[in-house]
N, C-alpha and C positions, 0 to 999 in steps of 0.2 A: 504494500500500500504506500503510495507516494505521500509526501508532505502536502501536496495540493489537495488530495482527496481525504486526508486524515482529519478527523475532528476529535480533539481531546475533550473529555468531559470537564466542564469548567467549574463544577461545584467545589467551593472552598479554595480555589487556586490562589485568589488574591490574598487570602489569609495566610496560606502556606508561604507564598512569596514574601509577604511582610515578615513572617516569623523568621525566615532564613536570611533575608537581606536587609531587614529594617523597614519601617513604615515609609521613610523618605524614598528608599529605593523603589518600593511598590508604587509610590505616587508619581514617579518619574514618567512612566509610560502614558502616552496620551490616550484619551478616550476614543479618538477617531484616527485612522491611518490614511495618509495621503500619498504614500510612495511604496505600496506593496507591489513588487514585481515578480516574486516567486510565489508567495502565498496568495490564495484567493482573495479577491477584493472584499468579500463579505466575512472574512475571518473575524471572529469576535475577540474582544480584548483578553478575556480569561484564557482562551485557548492559546493565543499568541504569547501571552505572558508565561504560560507553562512551557511552551516550546523554547522560548528564549532562556528560561531558567535551566532547561536541559542543556542548551548550548553552553551556558555559563559553567555548569559543573563538568561537562565533557571536556572543555578546553582549559578550565582553571582560570577563567577571566571574568571581568565584570563588564557592565554595560559600556563603559568608556572604551573598551577595546575596539568596538565597531562603530559606536555612535558618537557624533560630534558634540563637543561642548566648548564654548569659548573659554579662554584662560580666565580663571577667577569666577566663572559662573557656578552657581549652586547646581546640584544634580537635577532639580526640577526644570532647569533651563536647557537641558540637553536637547539638541536638535536631532530627534530620532529619524526624521525624513531625509536628512542630508546623506548624500552618497560620496562625500569628500574623502572619507577614509577608505584606503585600499582593503583592509580586512573585511569590510562589509561587502565589497564587490566580490572578493574572493569567496566569501561565505555562500553567496548565491550560486557561484560556479560549483562549489563543493557539494551543495545540496542537490544540484542537478546530476552531479557525478554519482552520488549515493543512490539517487533514483534509478540511474542507468544500470548500476551494478545490481541492484535488487530486482529490477523489472526485466532487464535484457540479458543478464548473465546468470545470476543465481536462480531466477525463475525457470530457466531453461535447462538446468542441470538434470541429468537423468535420474538422480536420486530423489528428486522432488523434495529437497530439504526445505524445512521451514525457517532455516536461519536467515537472518537479514542483517546487513551491516547498518551502522549508525555512526554518528560523529565520534562517539566514545570508543568505537571499535578500534580506531587508529590513534586517536588523541590521548586517551587515558589520562586526562587532566592536564595536558600540555597544549599550549596554544600552537606550538610548532613541533609536532611529534618527531622524535628522532631517537633511534636506539642508542644505548650507552656506548657500544663499540664504535659506531660512527662518530658520536660526539667526541670521544676521546681521541680518535684518529685525527679528526680535524684540528683539535687542540694541539696534538703532537706536531702536526705539519706546520702549524703557524707559530707555536710558542715553545715547543719542546716537551720532552717526556716528564720533567719535573712538574710542569704546569698541568699536564694531563693527570698525573697521579694525584695532585692536590685537588683537581676538579672532581675526580671520582669520589674522593673522600668527602668533599663538600656536598655533592649530590646525594651520596649515600646517607649522610647525616640528615639532610633535608627531606628526602623522599622515601627512605627505607620504610617498608610496610605498605606503601601505596602502589598504585598500578602504573605510575609514570615510567619507571625504568625497571629493567630486569637486573637485580643485584645478586643473582646466583653466579656460580662459577662459569656457566656456559658462555655468555658473551665475551668474557675476558679470555677464556681459553681460545675462542675463535679469533679474537683480536690478536692474541699472541701468535697463533699459527699464521695469520696473515702477515704479521711483522717479520716472522722468520722467512716467509716466502719472499718478502721484499728485501731481505738481507739486512735486517735491523735487529740483531740479537740482543744488544744491550737494552733496547726498548722492550723487547719481548720478556727479558729477565725481570725488568722493573715491574712490568704489568703482572707477571705471574707471582713474583714474590709478594706484591701487594695483595694479589688474589688469595694467596695462602694466608697472609696475615689477617685479612678481614673475613674471608669466606671458608677457611680451612676448618677441620682437616680435609685433605683431598682424597678423592677416589682415584681409580686407575688412570682415567683419561687425563685428569689435571696433573697428576704426578708425571705422566709421560710428557706432556707439553712442557712442564717445568724442567724436566731432565734434558730434553732436546734443546731448550733455550740455553741451559747451562753449557751443554756441549758446544752449541754454535758460538757461545760467548767465550769458549775455551776455559771455562771454569770447571775443570774435570773433577776435582775433589767433590764439589757440590753435586755434579752430575752422578758420580758414583753413589753418593748417599741417596739420591733420588731413585736410582734404579734398585738399590737395596731395599728401599721402602716398598717399591712395587712388588719385588719378589717376596718380601715378608707377608704381604697380603695375598699374593698370587704366585706361589712357588713354581707353578707350571708355566709361567709366562716365558716362552722361548725367546721372544723378541727382546725383552728386558735383560735376560741372561746373556744373550749374544752381545748386546750393547755394553753391558758391564764387563764381559770378558775382553772386548776390544779395548776398552779404556784401561783395564788392568795391564794389558800387553803394552800399550803405549807408555805407561809409567815405569815399565821395567828397564 
C-alpha cells in the first residue's frame, strides 16, 4: 500500500505527538496544507502528523531538518510549505522510491512475501544511513587510522544498544579483511585489536582475521599467539596448524 492511498487512523494522534514532542511542537503544524505534492491533497492533519512523526523517529531528526524557519523564529513560525531545503525535496524522491520497491519489486517476488520496506528499514534512526565499516573507511582515507579508531569508540558510546550501527565483530572483521586486500596491514591490526578490546572474546573467524593482520604486519610473535588460541578452541583446524608451523620455521 502506497503512502498516497494509506490512511492512518487519527484518533489520539495529536495527543501522542504532544506527549512525545511537546505541546509547542504539536502546535507547529498548520491546520491546512498548501504544498502537498506527494501526499493526497485531502490528507487530514492527524494522519499527516502521525506520518511525519514516523519520519522523525526513523531518521532521528526533528521538524527543522526538512522544514524552513527563519533565524530566530519560534517553532510556530516554521514555514512548512517552503521547498527551500534540499532534505524535503529528497524526502519526496525517497518516498516514491519506497513505493516503487514495494509495489514493483517486492510485490512481484514469487514468494509472495508480505514484507514491505519503510524509511526505518534503511535509516534506523540516522538521517544519512551508512554502515560502520564504510564510515570508518572514509575517516581513515581522509584523517587516518587514529581518527577512525577514536570515531568508532565515540559512536559506540553514543549509539550502543540502538539500531543505528552494527557494533558486533562482523563489520570490523570485514573492514579489516578489506584493509588487508588493499595492502594496509597496520590499519587492519589497529581495527582488529580495537575489535578485540571492545567486542572480545573472539571466535574462530575474528581470531583468524587478527592473526593474518599480524602476519601481514610482520608481527609474528602476536600472530603465533593468535593461531595458538585458534587451535586451543579448535585442535583440528588444519589451516591454523599449517600457518603456525610456517611461522615457527621462519623463526628458527
